[in-house]
mmCIF file as Biopython writes it, N, C-alpha, C and O atoms, coordinates in Angstrom:
data_model
#
loop_
_atom_site.group_PDB
_atom_site.id
_atom_site.type_symbol
_atom_site.label_atom_id
_atom_site.label_alt_id
_atom_site.label_comp_id
_atom_site.label_asym_id
_atom_site.label_entity_id
_atom_site.label_seq_id
_atom_site.pdbx_PDB_ins_code
_atom_site.Cartn_x
_atom_site.Cartn_y
_atom_site.Cartn_z
_atom_site.occupancy
_atom_site.B_iso_or_equiv
_atom_site.auth_seq_id
_atom_site.auth_asym_id
_atom_site.pdbx_PDB_model_num
ATOM 1   N N  . MET A ? 1  ? -5.894  22.520  -8.716 1.0 0.0 1  A 1 
ATOM 2   C CA . MET A ? 1  ? -5.752  21.264  -9.408 1.0 0.0 1  A 1 
ATOM 3   C C  . MET A ? 1  ? -4.289  20.794  -9.383 1.0 0.0 1  A 1 
ATOM 4   O O  . MET A ? 1  ? -4.005  19.604  -9.242 1.0 0.0 1  A 1 
ATOM 5   N N  . ARG A ? 2  ? -3.386  21.742  -9.522 1.0 0.0 2  A 1 
ATOM 6   C CA . ARG A ? 2  ? -1.966  21.386  -9.491 1.0 0.0 2  A 1 
ATOM 7   C C  . ARG A ? 2  ? -1.567  20.807  -8.138 1.0 0.0 2  A 1 
ATOM 8   O O  . ARG A ? 2  ? -0.739  19.900  -8.058 1.0 0.0 2  A 1 
ATOM 9   N N  . ILE A ? 3  ? -2.164  21.343  -7.079 1.0 0.0 3  A 1 
ATOM 10  C CA . ILE A ? 3  ? -1.839  20.854  -5.733 1.0 0.0 3  A 1 
ATOM 11  C C  . ILE A ? 3  ? -2.278  19.408  -5.585 1.0 0.0 3  A 1 
ATOM 12  O O  . ILE A ? 3  ? -1.538  18.582  -5.052 1.0 0.0 3  A 1 
ATOM 13  N N  . LEU A ? 4  ? -3.487  19.099  -6.057 1.0 0.0 4  A 1 
ATOM 14  C CA . LEU A ? 4  ? -4.005  17.733  -5.964 1.0 0.0 4  A 1 
ATOM 15  C C  . LEU A ? 4  ? -3.134  16.761  -6.755 1.0 0.0 4  A 1 
ATOM 16  O O  . LEU A ? 4  ? -2.794  15.686  -6.260 1.0 0.0 4  A 1 
ATOM 17  N N  . ILE A ? 5  ? -2.779  17.128  -7.963 1.0 0.0 5  A 1 
ATOM 18  C CA . ILE A ? 5  ? -1.911  16.276  -8.784 1.0 0.0 5  A 1 
ATOM 19  C C  . ILE A ? 5  ? -0.549  16.116  -8.119 1.0 0.0 5  A 1 
ATOM 20  O O  . ILE A ? 5  ? 0.016   15.022  -8.116 1.0 0.0 5  A 1 
ATOM 21  N N  . GLY A ? 6  ? -0.023  17.193  -7.559 1.0 0.0 6  A 1 
ATOM 22  C CA . GLY A ? 6  ? 1.259   17.128  -6.863 1.0 0.0 6  A 1 
ATOM 23  C C  . GLY A ? 6  ? 1.220   16.218  -5.649 1.0 0.0 6  A 1 
ATOM 24  O O  . GLY A ? 6  ? 2.172   15.484  -5.385 1.0 0.0 6  A 1 
ATOM 25  N N  . MET A ? 7  ? 0.115   16.266  -4.907 1.0 0.0 7  A 1 
ATOM 26  C CA . MET A ? 7  ? -0.012  15.403  -3.729 1.0 0.0 7  A 1 
ATOM 27  C C  . MET A ? 7  ? -0.105  13.932  -4.133 1.0 0.0 7  A 1 
ATOM 28  O O  . MET A ? 7  ? 0.526   13.075  -3.515 1.0 0.0 7  A 1 
ATOM 29  N N  . ILE A ? 8  ? -0.886  13.643  -5.160 1.0 0.0 8  A 1 
ATOM 30  C CA . ILE A ? 8  ? -1.018  12.261  -5.637 1.0 0.0 8  A 1 
ATOM 31  C C  . ILE A ? 8  ? 0.318   11.764  -6.174 1.0 0.0 8  A 1 
ATOM 32  O O  . ILE A ? 8  ? 0.734   10.646  -5.869 1.0 0.0 8  A 1 
ATOM 33  N N  . LEU A ? 9  ? 0.983   12.578  -6.963 1.0 0.0 9  A 1 
ATOM 34  C CA . LEU A ? 9  ? 2.282   12.196  -7.510 1.0 0.0 9  A 1 
ATOM 35  C C  . LEU A ? 9  ? 3.313   12.008  -6.402 1.0 0.0 9  A 1 
ATOM 36  O O  . LEU A ? 9  ? 4.114   11.075  -6.458 1.0 0.0 9  A 1 
ATOM 37  N N  . GLY A ? 10 ? 3.303   12.873  -5.407 1.0 0.0 10 A 1 
ATOM 38  C CA . GLY A ? 10 ? 4.238   12.753  -4.287 1.0 0.0 10 A 1 
ATOM 39  C C  . GLY A ? 10 ? 4.015   11.483  -3.486 1.0 0.0 10 A 1 
ATOM 40  O O  . GLY A ? 10 ? 4.974   10.810  -3.107 1.0 0.0 10 A 1 
ATOM 41  N N  . ALA A ? 11 ? 2.752   11.147  -3.225 1.0 0.0 11 A 1 
ATOM 42  C CA . ALA A ? 11 ? 2.442   9.916   -2.486 1.0 0.0 11 A 1 
ATOM 43  C C  . ALA A ? 11 ? 2.862   8.689   -3.286 1.0 0.0 11 A 1 
ATOM 44  O O  . ALA A ? 11 ? 3.454   7.761   -2.736 1.0 0.0 11 A 1 
ATOM 45  N N  . ALA A ? 12 ? 2.561   8.682   -4.579 1.0 0.0 12 A 1 
ATOM 46  C CA . ALA A ? 12 ? 2.939   7.549   -5.425 1.0 0.0 12 A 1 
ATOM 47  C C  . ALA A ? 12 ? 4.460   7.413   -5.507 1.0 0.0 12 A 1 
ATOM 48  O O  . ALA A ? 12 ? 4.988   6.302   -5.467 1.0 0.0 12 A 1 
ATOM 49  N N  . LEU A ? 13 ? 5.146   8.518   -5.619 1.0 0.0 13 A 1 
ATOM 50  C CA . LEU A ? 13 ? 6.606   8.497   -5.683 1.0 0.0 13 A 1 
ATOM 51  C C  . LEU A ? 13 ? 7.206   7.997   -4.373 1.0 0.0 13 A 1 
ATOM 52  O O  . LEU A ? 13 ? 8.164   7.225   -4.389 1.0 0.0 13 A 1 
ATOM 53  N N  . THR A ? 14 ? 6.660   8.423   -3.253 1.0 0.0 14 A 1 
ATOM 54  C CA . THR A ? 14 ? 7.149   7.977   -1.944 1.0 0.0 14 A 1 
ATOM 55  C C  . THR A ? 14 ? 6.980   6.476   -1.770 1.0 0.0 14 A 1 
ATOM 56  O O  . THR A ? 14 ? 7.914   5.785   -1.363 1.0 0.0 14 A 1 
ATOM 57  N N  . VAL A ? 15 ? 5.793   5.970   -2.077 1.0 0.0 15 A 1 
ATOM 58  C CA . VAL A ? 15 ? 5.542   4.532   -1.947 1.0 0.0 15 A 1 
ATOM 59  C C  . VAL A ? 15 ? 6.401   3.754   -2.930 1.0 0.0 15 A 1 
ATOM 60  O O  . VAL A ? 15 ? 6.958   2.714   -2.578 1.0 0.0 15 A 1 
ATOM 61  N N  . GLY A ? 16 ? 6.514   4.240   -4.144 1.0 0.0 16 A 1 
ATOM 62  C CA . GLY A ? 16 ? 7.329   3.556   -5.148 1.0 0.0 16 A 1 
ATOM 63  C C  . GLY A ? 16 ? 8.795   3.481   -4.756 1.0 0.0 16 A 1 
ATOM 64  O O  . GLY A ? 16 ? 9.424   2.435   -4.914 1.0 0.0 16 A 1 
ATOM 65  N N  . LEU A ? 17 ? 9.340   4.564   -4.252 1.0 0.0 17 A 1 
ATOM 66  C CA . LEU A ? 17 ? 10.746  4.565   -3.837 1.0 0.0 17 A 1 
ATOM 67  C C  . LEU A ? 17 ? 10.973  3.699   -2.602 1.0 0.0 17 A 1 
ATOM 68  O O  . LEU A ? 17 ? 12.014  3.053   -2.486 1.0 0.0 17 A 1 
ATOM 69  N N  . ALA A ? 18 ? 10.014  3.679   -1.679 1.0 0.0 18 A 1 
ATOM 70  C CA . ALA A ? 18 ? 10.140  2.803   -0.508 1.0 0.0 18 A 1 
ATOM 71  C C  . ALA A ? 18 ? 10.121  1.342   -0.938 1.0 0.0 18 A 1 
ATOM 72  O O  . ALA A ? 18 ? 10.897  0.532   -0.430 1.0 0.0 18 A 1 
ATOM 73  N N  . TYR A ? 19 ? 9.237   1.002   -1.875 1.0 0.0 19 A 1 
ATOM 74  C CA . TYR A ? 19 ? 9.174   -0.373  -2.378 1.0 0.0 19 A 1 
ATOM 75  C C  . TYR A ? 19 ? 10.474  -0.740  -3.092 1.0 0.0 19 A 1 
ATOM 76  O O  . TYR A ? 19 ? 11.013  -1.827  -2.882 1.0 0.0 19 A 1 
ATOM 77  N N  . TYR A ? 20 ? 10.976  0.158   -3.928 1.0 0.0 20 A 1 
ATOM 78  C CA . TYR A ? 20 ? 12.220  -0.102  -4.649 1.0 0.0 20 A 1 
ATOM 79  C C  . TYR A ? 20 ? 13.381  -0.273  -3.672 1.0 0.0 20 A 1 
ATOM 80  O O  . TYR A ? 20 ? 14.197  -1.182  -3.828 1.0 0.0 20 A 1 
ATOM 81  N N  . SER A ? 21 ? 13.456  0.588   -2.678 1.0 0.0 21 A 1 
ATOM 82  C CA . SER A ? 21 ? 14.523  0.498   -1.686 1.0 0.0 21 A 1 
ATOM 83  C C  . SER A ? 21 ? 14.456  -0.824  -0.931 1.0 0.0 21 A 1 
ATOM 84  O O  . SER A ? 21 ? 15.479  -1.473  -0.713 1.0 0.0 21 A 1 
ATOM 85  N N  . ASP A ? 22 ? 13.246  -1.223  -0.531 1.0 0.0 22 A 1 
ATOM 86  C CA . ASP A ? 22 ? 13.089  -2.483  0.198  1.0 0.0 22 A 1 
ATOM 87  C C  . ASP A ? 22 ? 13.387  -3.690  -0.677 1.0 0.0 22 A 1 
ATOM 88  O O  . ASP A ? 22 ? 13.903  -4.694  -0.184 1.0 0.0 22 A 1 
ATOM 89  N N  . SER A ? 23 ? 13.076  -3.613  -1.954 1.0 0.0 23 A 1 
ATOM 90  C CA . SER A ? 23 ? 13.322  -4.760  -2.828 1.0 0.0 23 A 1 
ATOM 91  C C  . SER A ? 23 ? 14.813  -4.958  -3.098 1.0 0.0 23 A 1 
ATOM 92  O O  . SER A ? 23 ? 15.225  -6.049  -3.493 1.0 0.0 23 A 1 
ATOM 93  N N  . MET A ? 24 ? 15.627  -3.923  -2.891 1.0 0.0 24 A 1 
ATOM 94  C CA . MET A ? 24 ? 17.066  -4.034  -3.110 1.0 0.0 24 A 1 
ATOM 95  C C  . MET A ? 24 ? 17.821  -4.455  -1.847 1.0 0.0 24 A 1 
ATOM 96  O O  . MET A ? 24 ? 19.033  -4.666  -1.897 1.0 0.0 24 A 1 
ATOM 97  N N  . ARG A ? 25 ? 17.131  -4.576  -0.737 1.0 0.0 25 A 1 
ATOM 98  C CA . ARG A ? 25 ? 17.771  -4.934  0.533  1.0 0.0 25 A 1 
ATOM 99  C C  . ARG A ? 25 ? 17.794  -6.435  0.736  1.0 0.0 25 A 1 
ATOM 100 O O  . ARG A ? 25 ? 17.194  -7.190  -0.030 1.0 0.0 25 A 1 
ATOM 101 N N  . THR A ? 26 ? 18.489  -6.856  1.771  1.0 0.0 26 A 1 
ATOM 102 C CA . THR A ? 26 ? 18.592  -8.266  2.124  1.0 0.0 26 A 1 
ATOM 103 C C  . THR A ? 26 ? 17.228  -8.811  2.504  1.0 0.0 26 A 1 
ATOM 104 O O  . THR A ? 26 ? 16.408  -8.104  3.090  1.0 0.0 26 A 1 
ATOM 105 N N  . SER A ? 27 ? 16.992  -10.050 2.174  1.0 0.0 27 A 1 
ATOM 106 C CA . SER A ? 27 ? 15.732  -10.714 2.500  1.0 0.0 27 A 1 
ATOM 107 C C  . SER A ? 27 ? 15.517  -10.762 4.006  1.0 0.0 27 A 1 
ATOM 108 O O  . SER A ? 27 ? 16.475  -10.823 4.776  1.0 0.0 27 A 1 
ATOM 109 N N  . SER A ? 28 ? 14.247  -10.734 4.423  1.0 0.0 28 A 1 
ATOM 110 C CA . SER A ? 28 ? 13.934  -10.828 5.847  1.0 0.0 28 A 1 
ATOM 111 C C  . SER A ? 28 ? 14.172  -12.233 6.368  1.0 0.0 28 A 1 
ATOM 112 O O  . SER A ? 28 ? 14.215  -12.437 7.582  1.0 0.0 28 A 1 
ATOM 113 N N  . VAL A ? 29 ? 14.328  -13.211 5.477  1.0 0.0 29 A 1 
ATOM 114 C CA . VAL A ? 29 ? 14.588  -14.588 5.876  1.0 0.0 29 A 1 
ATOM 115 C C  . VAL A ? 29 ? 16.045  -14.752 6.296  1.0 0.0 29 A 1 
ATOM 116 O O  . VAL A ? 29 ? 16.371  -15.634 7.091  1.0 0.0 29 A 1 
ATOM 117 N N  . ALA A ? 30 ? 16.914  -13.905 5.763  1.0 0.0 30 A 1 
ATOM 118 C CA . ALA A ? 30 ? 18.334  -13.998 6.090  1.0 0.0 30 A 1 
ATOM 119 C C  . ALA A ? 30 ? 18.554  -13.692 7.565  1.0 0.0 30 A 1 
ATOM 120 O O  . ALA A ? 30 ? 17.742  -13.025 8.206  1.0 0.0 30 A 1 
ATOM 121 N N  . SER A ? 31 ? 19.652  -14.185 8.082  1.0 0.0 31 A 1 
ATOM 122 C CA . SER A ? 31 ? 19.973  -13.915 9.483  1.0 0.0 31 A 1 
ATOM 123 C C  . SER A ? 31 ? 21.388  -13.367 9.571  1.0 0.0 31 A 1 
ATOM 124 O O  . SER A ? 31 ? 22.158  -13.436 8.613  1.0 0.0 31 A 1 
ATOM 125 N N  . GLY A ? 32 ? 21.710  -12.830 10.715 1.0 0.0 32 A 1 
ATOM 126 C CA . GLY A ? 32 ? 23.048  -12.302 10.921 1.0 0.0 32 A 1 
ATOM 127 C C  . GLY A ? 32 ? 23.060  -10.795 10.898 1.0 0.0 32 A 1 
ATOM 128 O O  . GLY A ? 32 ? 22.011  -10.157 10.806 1.0 0.0 32 A 1 
ATOM 129 N N  . PRO A ? 33 ? 24.269  -10.214 10.983 1.0 0.0 33 A 1 
ATOM 130 C CA . PRO A ? 33 ? 24.375  -8.757  11.063 1.0 0.0 33 A 1 
ATOM 131 C C  . PRO A ? 33 ? 23.909  -8.052  9.793  1.0 0.0 33 A 1 
ATOM 132 O O  . PRO A ? 33 ? 23.386  -6.939  9.868  1.0 0.0 33 A 1 
ATOM 133 N N  . ALA A ? 34 ? 24.087  -8.675  8.635  1.0 0.0 34 A 1 
ATOM 134 C CA . ALA A ? 34 ? 23.656  -8.026  7.390  1.0 0.0 34 A 1 
ATOM 135 C C  . ALA A ? 34 ? 22.141  -7.885  7.347  1.0 0.0 34 A 1 
ATOM 136 O O  . ALA A ? 34 ? 21.624  -6.893  6.832  1.0 0.0 34 A 1 
ATOM 137 N N  . ALA A ? 35 ? 21.432  -8.863  7.880  1.0 0.0 35 A 1 
ATOM 138 C CA . ALA A ? 35 ? 19.968  -8.813  7.867  1.0 0.0 35 A 1 
ATOM 139 C C  . ALA A ? 35 ? 19.444  -7.733  8.809  1.0 0.0 35 A 1 
ATOM 140 O O  . ALA A ? 35 ? 18.463  -7.062  8.486  1.0 0.0 35 A 1 
ATOM 141 N N  . THR A ? 36 ? 20.072  -7.554  9.959  1.0 0.0 36 A 1 
ATOM 142 C CA . THR A ? 36 ? 19.589  -6.525  10.890 1.0 0.0 36 A 1 
ATOM 143 C C  . THR A ? 36 ? 19.946  -5.131  10.401 1.0 0.0 36 A 1 
ATOM 144 O O  . THR A ? 36 ? 19.200  -4.184  10.646 1.0 0.0 36 A 1 
ATOM 145 N N  . ASP A ? 37 ? 21.061  -4.989  9.722  1.0 0.0 37 A 1 
ATOM 146 C CA . ASP A ? 37 ? 21.436  -3.684  9.186  1.0 0.0 37 A 1 
ATOM 147 C C  . ASP A ? 37 ? 20.577  -3.300  7.989  1.0 0.0 37 A 1 
ATOM 148 O O  . ASP A ? 37 ? 20.321  -2.117  7.764  1.0 0.0 37 A 1 
ATOM 149 N N  . ASN A ? 38 ? 20.135  -4.277  7.229  1.0 0.0 38 A 1 
ATOM 150 C CA . ASN A ? 38 ? 19.416  -4.013  5.985  1.0 0.0 38 A 1 
ATOM 151 C C  . ASN A ? 38 ? 17.947  -4.413  6.041  1.0 0.0 38 A 1 
ATOM 152 O O  . ASN A ? 38 ? 17.397  -4.853  5.032  1.0 0.0 38 A 1 
ATOM 153 N N  . ARG A ? 39 ? 17.312  -4.275  7.174  1.0 0.0 39 A 1 
ATOM 154 C CA . ARG A ? 39 ? 15.903  -4.659  7.242  1.0 0.0 39 A 1 
ATOM 155 C C  . ARG A ? 39 ? 15.057  -3.637  6.478  1.0 0.0 39 A 1 
ATOM 156 O O  . ARG A ? 39 ? 15.449  -2.477  6.356  1.0 0.0 39 A 1 
ATOM 157 N N  . PRO A ? 40 ? 13.906  -4.061  5.966  1.0 0.0 40 A 1 
ATOM 158 C CA . PRO A ? 40 ? 13.091  -3.171  5.131  1.0 0.0 40 A 1 
ATOM 159 C C  . PRO A ? 40 ? 12.473  -2.018  5.920  1.0 0.0 40 A 1 
ATOM 160 O O  . PRO A ? 40 ? 12.267  -2.111  7.130  1.0 0.0 40 A 1 
ATOM 161 N N  . MET A ? 41 ? 12.185  -0.940  5.213  1.0 0.0 41 A 1 
ATOM 162 C CA . MET A ? 41 ? 11.551  0.220   5.837  1.0 0.0 41 A 1 
ATOM 163 C C  . MET A ? 41 ? 10.073  -0.039  6.105  1.0 0.0 41 A 1 
ATOM 164 O O  . MET A ? 41 ? 9.514   0.485   7.069  1.0 0.0 41 A 1 
ATOM 165 N N  . VAL A ? 42 ? 9.440   -0.843  5.258  1.0 0.0 42 A 1 
ATOM 166 C CA . VAL A ? 42 ? 7.997   -1.056  5.320  1.0 0.0 42 A 1 
ATOM 167 C C  . VAL A ? 42 ? 7.707   -2.539  5.474  1.0 0.0 42 A 1 
ATOM 168 O O  . VAL A ? 42 ? 8.349   -3.365  4.825  1.0 0.0 42 A 1 
ATOM 169 N N  . ASN A ? 43 ? 6.752   -2.886  6.324  1.0 0.0 43 A 1 
ATOM 170 C CA . ASN A ? 43 ? 6.298   -4.265  6.453  1.0 0.0 43 A 1 
ATOM 171 C C  . ASN A ? 43 ? 5.221   -4.475  5.389  1.0 0.0 43 A 1 
ATOM 172 O O  . ASN A ? 43 ? 4.050   -4.166  5.613  1.0 0.0 43 A 1 
ATOM 173 N N  . TRP A ? 44 ? 5.622   -5.001  4.232  1.0 0.0 44 A 1 
ATOM 174 C CA . TRP A ? 44 ? 4.733   -5.096  3.086  1.0 0.0 44 A 1 
ATOM 175 C C  . TRP A ? 44 ? 3.608   -6.105  3.291  1.0 0.0 44 A 1 
ATOM 176 O O  . TRP A ? 44 ? 2.566   -5.994  2.646  1.0 0.0 44 A 1 
ATOM 177 N N  . ASP A ? 45 ? 3.793   -7.084  4.172  1.0 0.0 45 A 1 
ATOM 178 C CA . ASP A ? 45 ? 2.708   -8.025  4.470  1.0 0.0 45 A 1 
ATOM 179 C C  . ASP A ? 45 ? 1.547   -7.302  5.150  1.0 0.0 45 A 1 
ATOM 180 O O  . ASP A ? 45 ? 0.384   -7.561  4.843  1.0 0.0 45 A 1 
ATOM 181 N N  . VAL A ? 46 ? 1.864   -6.409  6.060  1.0 0.0 46 A 1 
ATOM 182 C CA . VAL A ? 46 ? 0.824   -5.631  6.742  1.0 0.0 46 A 1 
ATOM 183 C C  . VAL A ? 46 ? 0.153   -4.680  5.755  1.0 0.0 46 A 1 
ATOM 184 O O  . VAL A ? 46 ? -1.065  -4.505  5.793  1.0 0.0 46 A 1 
ATOM 185 N N  . VAL A ? 47 ? 0.931   -4.072  4.882  1.0 0.0 47 A 1 
ATOM 186 C CA . VAL A ? 47 ? 0.369   -3.176  3.872  1.0 0.0 47 A 1 
ATOM 187 C C  . VAL A ? 47 ? -0.605  -3.940  2.979  1.0 0.0 47 A 1 
ATOM 188 O O  . VAL A ? 47 ? -1.693  -3.447  2.682  1.0 0.0 47 A 1 
ATOM 189 N N  . GLN A ? 48 ? -0.219  -5.144  2.550  1.0 0.0 48 A 1 
ATOM 190 C CA . GLN A ? 48 ? -1.092  -5.953  1.693  1.0 0.0 48 A 1 
ATOM 191 C C  . GLN A ? 48 ? -2.384  -6.323  2.413  1.0 0.0 48 A 1 
ATOM 192 O O  . GLN A ? 48 ? -3.460  -6.258  1.819  1.0 0.0 48 A 1 
ATOM 193 N N  . THR A ? 49 ? -2.293  -6.708  3.680  1.0 0.0 49 A 1 
ATOM 194 C CA . THR A ? 49 ? -3.487  -7.053  4.457  1.0 0.0 49 A 1 
ATOM 195 C C  . THR A ? 49 ? -4.415  -5.848  4.591  1.0 0.0 49 A 1 
ATOM 196 O O  . THR A ? 49 ? -5.626  -5.970  4.405  1.0 0.0 49 A 1 
ATOM 197 N N  . ASN A ? 50 ? -3.851  -4.691  4.911  1.0 0.0 50 A 1 
ATOM 198 C CA . ASN A ? 50 ? -4.661  -3.474  5.042  1.0 0.0 50 A 1 
ATOM 199 C C  . ASN A ? 50 ? -5.292  -3.077  3.710  1.0 0.0 50 A 1 
ATOM 200 O O  . ASN A ? 50 ? -6.438  -2.628  3.676  1.0 0.0 50 A 1 
ATOM 201 N N  . TRP A ? 51 ? -4.559  -3.237  2.624  1.0 0.0 51 A 1 
ATOM 202 C CA . TRP A ? 51 ? -5.085  -2.905  1.298  1.0 0.0 51 A 1 
ATOM 203 C C  . TRP A ? 51 ? -6.246  -3.837  0.935  1.0 0.0 51 A 1 
ATOM 204 O O  . TRP A ? 51 ? -7.254  -3.390  0.387  1.0 0.0 51 A 1 
ATOM 205 N N  . ASP A ? 52 ? -6.103  -5.128  1.240  1.0 0.0 52 A 1 
ATOM 206 C CA . ASP A ? 52 ? -7.175  -6.086  0.965  1.0 0.0 52 A 1 
ATOM 207 C C  . ASP A ? 52 ? -8.436  -5.739  1.753  1.0 0.0 52 A 1 
ATOM 208 O O  . ASP A ? 52 ? -9.541  -5.797  1.212  1.0 0.0 52 A 1 
ATOM 209 N N  . ILE A ? 53 ? -8.276  -5.379  3.026  1.0 0.0 53 A 1 
ATOM 210 C CA . ILE A ? 53 ? -9.422  -4.988  3.848  1.0 0.0 53 A 1 
ATOM 211 C C  . ILE A ? 53 ? -10.082 -3.732  3.274  1.0 0.0 53 A 1 
ATOM 212 O O  . ILE A ? 53 ? -11.308 -3.655  3.194  1.0 0.0 53 A 1 
ATOM 213 N N  . PHE A ? 54 ? -9.279  -2.765  2.881  1.0 0.0 54 A 1 
ATOM 214 C CA . PHE A ? 54 ? -9.809  -1.537  2.289  1.0 0.0 54 A 1 
ATOM 215 C C  . PHE A ? 54 ? -10.597 -1.833  1.019  1.0 0.0 54 A 1 
ATOM 216 O O  . PHE A ? 54 ? -11.685 -1.292  0.823  1.0 0.0 54 A 1 
ATOM 217 N N  . MET A ? 55 ? -10.055 -2.687  0.157  1.0 0.0 55 A 1 
ATOM 218 C CA . MET A ? 55 ? -10.738 -3.013  -1.095 1.0 0.0 55 A 1 
ATOM 219 C C  . MET A ? 55 ? -12.047 -3.756  -0.840 1.0 0.0 55 A 1 
ATOM 220 O O  . MET A ? 55 ? -13.040 -3.496  -1.521 1.0 0.0 55 A 1 
ATOM 221 N N  . GLN A ? 56 ? -12.070 -4.667  0.116  1.0 0.0 56 A 1 
ATOM 222 C CA . GLN A ? 56 ? -13.307 -5.379  0.443  1.0 0.0 56 A 1 
ATOM 223 C C  . GLN A ? 56 ? -14.377 -4.405  0.935  1.0 0.0 56 A 1 
ATOM 224 O O  . GLN A ? 56 ? -15.535 -4.494  0.527  1.0 0.0 56 A 1 
ATOM 225 N N  . ARG A ? 57 ? -13.993 -3.488  1.800  1.0 0.0 57 A 1 
ATOM 226 C CA . ARG A ? 57 ? -14.951 -2.505  2.318  1.0 0.0 57 A 1 
ATOM 227 C C  . ARG A ? 57 ? -15.442 -1.579  1.209  1.0 0.0 57 A 1 
ATOM 228 O O  . ARG A ? 57 ? -16.625 -1.242  1.158  1.0 0.0 57 A 1 
ATOM 229 N N  . ALA A ? 58 ? -14.543 -1.169  0.327  1.0 0.0 58 A 1 
ATOM 230 C CA . ALA A ? 58 ? -14.931 -0.295  -0.780 1.0 0.0 58 A 1 
ATOM 231 C C  . ALA A ? 58 ? -15.893 -1.019  -1.722 1.0 0.0 58 A 1 
ATOM 232 O O  . ALA A ? 58 ? -16.878 -0.432  -2.170 1.0 0.0 58 A 1 
ATOM 233 N N  . GLN A ? 59 ? -15.617 -2.281  -2.025 1.0 0.0 59 A 1 
ATOM 234 C CA . GLN A ? 59 ? -16.511 -3.045  -2.895 1.0 0.0 59 A 1 
ATOM 235 C C  . GLN A ? 59 ? -17.872 -3.252  -2.242 1.0 0.0 59 A 1 
ATOM 236 O O  . GLN A ? 59 ? -18.902 -3.166  -2.910 1.0 0.0 59 A 1 
ATOM 237 N N  . HIS A ? 60 ? -17.879 -3.521  -0.952 1.0 0.0 60 A 1 
ATOM 238 C CA . HIS A ? 60 ? -19.142 -3.698  -0.233 1.0 0.0 60 A 1 
ATOM 239 C C  . HIS A ? 60 ? -19.942 -2.390  -0.223 1.0 0.0 60 A 1 
ATOM 240 O O  . HIS A ? 60 ? -21.150 -2.399  -0.461 1.0 0.0 60 A 1 
ATOM 241 N N  . GLY A ? 61 ? -19.281 -1.290  0.045  1.0 0.0 61 A 1 
ATOM 242 C CA . GLY A ? 61 ? -19.943 0.012   0.039  1.0 0.0 61 A 1 
ATOM 243 C C  . GLY A ? 61 ? -20.488 0.366   -1.335 1.0 0.0 61 A 1 
ATOM 244 O O  . GLY A ? 61 ? -21.589 0.904   -1.456 1.0 0.0 61 A 1 
ATOM 245 N N  . TRP A ? 62 ? -19.715 0.064   -2.368 1.0 0.0 62 A 1 
ATOM 246 C CA . TRP A ? 62 ? -20.151 0.338   -3.735 1.0 0.0 62 A 1 
ATOM 247 C C  . TRP A ? 62 ? -21.377 -0.507  -4.081 1.0 0.0 62 A 1 
ATOM 248 O O  . TRP A ? 62 ? -22.313 -0.018  -4.714 1.0 0.0 62 A 1 
ATOM 249 N N  . SER A ? 63 ? -21.370 -1.769  -3.667 1.0 0.0 63 A 1 
ATOM 250 C CA . SER A ? 63 ? -22.518 -2.651  -3.914 1.0 0.0 63 A 1 
ATOM 251 C C  . SER A ? 63 ? -23.768 -2.132  -3.212 1.0 0.0 63 A 1 
ATOM 252 O O  . SER A ? 63 ? -24.853 -2.136  -3.794 1.0 0.0 63 A 1 
ATOM 253 N N  . GLU A ? 64 ? -23.622 -1.686  -1.967 1.0 0.0 64 A 1 
ATOM 254 C CA . GLU A ? 64 ? -24.767 -1.129  -1.241 1.0 0.0 64 A 1 
ATOM 255 C C  . GLU A ? 64 ? -25.286 0.135   -1.910 1.0 0.0 64 A 1 
ATOM 256 O O  . GLU A ? 64 ? -26.497 0.337   -2.001 1.0 0.0 64 A 1 
ATOM 257 N N  . LEU A ? 65 ? -24.387 0.980   -2.373 1.0 0.0 65 A 1 
ATOM 258 C CA . LEU A ? 65 ? -24.790 2.211   -3.047 1.0 0.0 65 A 1 
ATOM 259 C C  . LEU A ? 65 ? -25.548 1.901   -4.333 1.0 0.0 65 A 1 
ATOM 260 O O  . LEU A ? 65 ? -26.576 2.519   -4.612 1.0 0.0 65 A 1 
ATOM 261 N N  . ARG A ? 66 ? -25.052 0.956   -5.110 1.0 0.0 66 A 1 
ATOM 262 C CA . ARG A ? 66 ? -25.734 0.574   -6.350 1.0 0.0 66 A 1 
ATOM 263 C C  . ARG A ? 66 ? -27.102 -0.024  -6.066 1.0 0.0 66 A 1 
ATOM 264 O O  . ARG A ? 66 ? -28.053 0.221   -6.808 1.0 0.0 66 A 1 
ATOM 265 N N  . ALA A ? 67 ? -27.210 -0.809  -4.992 1.0 0.0 67 A 1 
ATOM 266 C CA . ALA A ? 67 ? -28.501 -1.400  -4.628 1.0 0.0 67 A 1 
ATOM 267 C C  . ALA A ? 67 ? -29.495 -0.314  -4.231 1.0 0.0 67 A 1 
ATOM 268 O O  . ALA A ? 67 ? -30.667 -0.386  -4.602 1.0 0.0 67 A 1 
ATOM 269 N N  . ARG A ? 68 ? -29.049 0.683   -3.489 1.0 0.0 68 A 1 
ATOM 270 C CA . ARG A ? 68 ? -29.934 1.790   -3.091 1.0 0.0 68 A 1 
ATOM 271 C C  . ARG A ? 68 ? -30.407 2.574   -4.310 1.0 0.0 68 A 1 
ATOM 272 O O  . ARG A ? 68 ? -31.572 2.961   -4.396 1.0 0.0 68 A 1 
ATOM 273 N N  . ILE A ? 69 ? -29.502 2.802   -5.241 1.0 0.0 69 A 1 
ATOM 274 C CA . ILE A ? 69 ? -29.854 3.567   -6.441 1.0 0.0 69 A 1 
ATOM 275 C C  . ILE A ? 69 ? -30.842 2.785   -7.296 1.0 0.0 69 A 1 
ATOM 276 O O  . ILE A ? 69 ? -31.790 3.363   -7.826 1.0 0.0 69 A 1 
ATOM 277 N N  . SER A ? 70 ? -30.637 1.491   -7.435 1.0 0.0 70 A 1 
ATOM 278 C CA . SER A ? 70 ? -31.533 0.693   -8.278 1.0 0.0 70 A 1 
ATOM 279 C C  . SER A ? 70 ? -32.918 0.541   -7.645 1.0 0.0 70 A 1 
ATOM 280 O O  . SER A ? 70 ? -33.901 0.370   -8.366 1.0 0.0 70 A 1 
ATOM 281 N N  . ARG A ? 71 ? -33.017 0.600   -6.306 1.0 0.0 71 A 1 
ATOM 282 C CA . ARG A ? 71 ? -34.317 0.532   -5.632 1.0 0.0 71 A 1 
ATOM 283 C C  . ARG A ? 71 ? -35.107 1.820   -5.805 1.0 0.0 71 A 1 
ATOM 284 O O  . ARG A ? 71 ? -36.337 1.807   -5.755 1.0 0.0 71 A 1 
ATOM 285 N N  . SER A ? 72 ? -34.422 2.913   -6.005 1.0 0.0 72 A 1 
ATOM 286 C CA . SER A ? 72 ? -35.098 4.221   -6.098 1.0 0.0 72 A 1 
ATOM 287 C C  . SER A ? 72 ? -35.850 4.388   -7.391 1.0 0.0 72 A 1 
ATOM 288 O O  . SER A ? 72 ? -36.467 5.430   -7.616 1.0 0.0 72 A 1 
#
């Protein structure tokens, strides 16, 4: 159980620190040498798109599971 909690906490801490680090950097809209030196570690637009797709699939799967259970 400790291993599972440690893995979840480690993943959350990693994502949280990456987000914090990226939020303190120069905007991607900026141009020049400062923008190329300080570009973000994570493309958060892609992360958001992937998360939305994951949530849609999870909701669809959950709906199908509930429908199967209610038919039984």
